[in-house]
N, C-alpha and C positions, 0 to 999 in steps of 0.2 A: 504493498499500498504505499502510495506519496502522500504527502499530504505538505503542501504549501501555503502560503498567505496571499491573499487579493493581489498584492504588488505583484509577486512572483510570478502568480496566476498571468496577469496583464502583460508581463513582460516575456514569458516562456510561453503563453497558448500554443503555438504549433507543436512545441517538444511535447506538451500535458495533451495534446488531442492524439497525438501518434501513440504516445502511451495507454490511454484510453482505447486506442482501436486494436493495440496487441493484448488488451483482455486485462493490464494493470487497472487497479483501482486508484482514483486519482481522487483524493478531497482538498476543497479549497474552504480554508480555514480564513475569520476572523479575530483579530486577536487571538490566536492560538484555539480560538472554538471551532470544531467544523463546522460550516453551515450548508456546505453544497456537495453532491457528487458528479464528476466529470465522467457520463456514461455514454459507451456505445449506442447510437440511434439504431433501432432494428424498425424494417416496415412489416414484419408478420404480425399474428397476434400476440398478444401479451398471454403470457402464461403464466396462471397465479402459483405460488410455490408455498402457500399457508398448508400447515398440515390438514389431511383429509381432502384437500385441493389440488394436488400434486398433480398436475399434467391438464389441467383443467385451463380451456381457451375461454377466454370472455370476448364478445363481440364490443370493441370499445365505442362504437358509433351509438350500439345502443345505450351504453354507459351515459353519454352525452344528452341524450334525448331524458326526460322526465315528464311524469303524468301531474299537471298542476293540482290536481284532486288529492292525490297521494302526498304530494308535500303538504298542503293546507291542513290533510291529518295529520300529520306530524308536527307543525310548526304553530298548529292552533288557530290557522288561517292569517299568518301573517305574511306569508307566501310571498 
């Protein structure tokens, strides 16, 4: 794992991208505290890795759509 601060990430972005593409975990930190991870983008389906869901694929377009009535039921109609 590589952890760099924001300033170094700005100056070394190309190198960090190459590291992420090679499968290395790249974490960008602010004041020594990790804030984001740089990961390789994939065009394929998202694979859930939670216990009991391993190998299950999710239609991310379906996640983006929502039912306003269902949202209202959970947030007391404030949606």
